[in-house]
C-alpha positions as CSV (number, residue, x, y, z in Angstrom):
1,M,51.5,27.3,12.0
2,K,51.4,23.8,12.4
3,E,48.3,23.6,15.5
4,N,46.6,25.0,12.1
5,S,47.5,22.4,10.3
6,Q,46.6,19.6,12.6
7,E,43.4,21.2,13.6
8,T,42.6,20.9,9.9
9,E,44.1,17.3,9.0
10,E,42.2,16.6,12.3
11,D,38.7,18.2,10.8
12,K,39.5,15.9,7.6
13,E,39.8,12.8,9.4
14,A,36.8,13.1,11.3
15,R,34.7,14.8,7.8
16,L,35.6,11.9,6.1
17,A,34.9,9.0,9.5
18,Y,31.5,11.1,8.6
19,L,31.3,10.4,5.5
20,E,32.5,6.6,5.5
21,Y,29.6,6.0,8.1
22,N,26.6,7.8,6.1
23,L,27.9,5.7,3.0
24,E,27.9,2.6,5.1
25,R,24.4,3.6,6.5
26,L,22.9,4.1,2.5
27,S,24.7,0.9,1.3
28,Q,22.5,-0.8,4.4
29,E,19.3,1.2,3.8
30,L,19.9,0.7,-0.8
31,Y,20.2,-3.3,-0.5
32,A,17.3,-3.4,1.2
33,Q,15.4,-1.4,0.0
34,S,16.2,-3.8,-3.2
35,Q,15.4,-6.5,-1.5
36,L,11.9,-5.1,-0.3
37,I,11.5,-4.5,-4.2
38,K,12.6,-7.8,-5.4
39,K,9.9,-8.9,-2.9
40,Q,7.3,-6.7,-4.0
41,Q,7.9,-8.0,-7.4
42,I,7.2,-11.8,-6.7
43,Q,4.1,-10.7,-5.6
44,L,3.1,-8.6,-8.3
45,K,4.2,-11.7,-10.6
46,Y,1.9,-13.7,-8.0
47,L,-1.2,-11.9,-8.7
48,A,-0.9,-10.9,-11.7
49,D,-0.5,-14.7,-12.9
50,K,-3.8,-14.9,-10.2
51,L,-6.0,-12.7,-12.3
52,K,-4.8,-13.8,-15.7
53,A,-6.0,-17.4,-14.2
54,Y,-9.6,-15.8,-13.1
55,E,-10.5,-14.3,-16.2
56,T,-9.7,-17.2,-18.1
57,S,-11.6,-19.7,-16.0
58,N,-14.4,-21.5,-16.6
59,V,-16.7,-18.7,-16.0
60,A,-19.3,-17.4,-19.1
61,P,-19.2,-13.5,-18.9
62,R,-22.7,-12.4,-18.1
63,S,-23.5,-11.5,-21.7
64,E,-23.0,-15.8,-22.5
65,E,-24.7,-17.0,-19.3
66,T,-28.6,-17.8,-19.7
67,P,-31.0,-16.2,-17.4
68,P,-32.5,-17.3,-14.3
69,P,-35.2,-19.5,-14.4
70,H,-38.3,-16.8,-13.6
71,Y,-40.9,-18.1,-10.8
């Protein structure tokens, strides 16, 4: 009986070690994904600001531009 009981305990310890290892890997991956999302949010804000600046630039809309001279 003790052998079966000890095997079960060893199996539990092995499963626990496996779960702890995978938890650590997932935690690291989650952190990396979080950092990537932060970086992409900054890039998206930069591009949105550039687009807004372009829309409010001194370029008149085509409907308001004077036509080019004809030859």
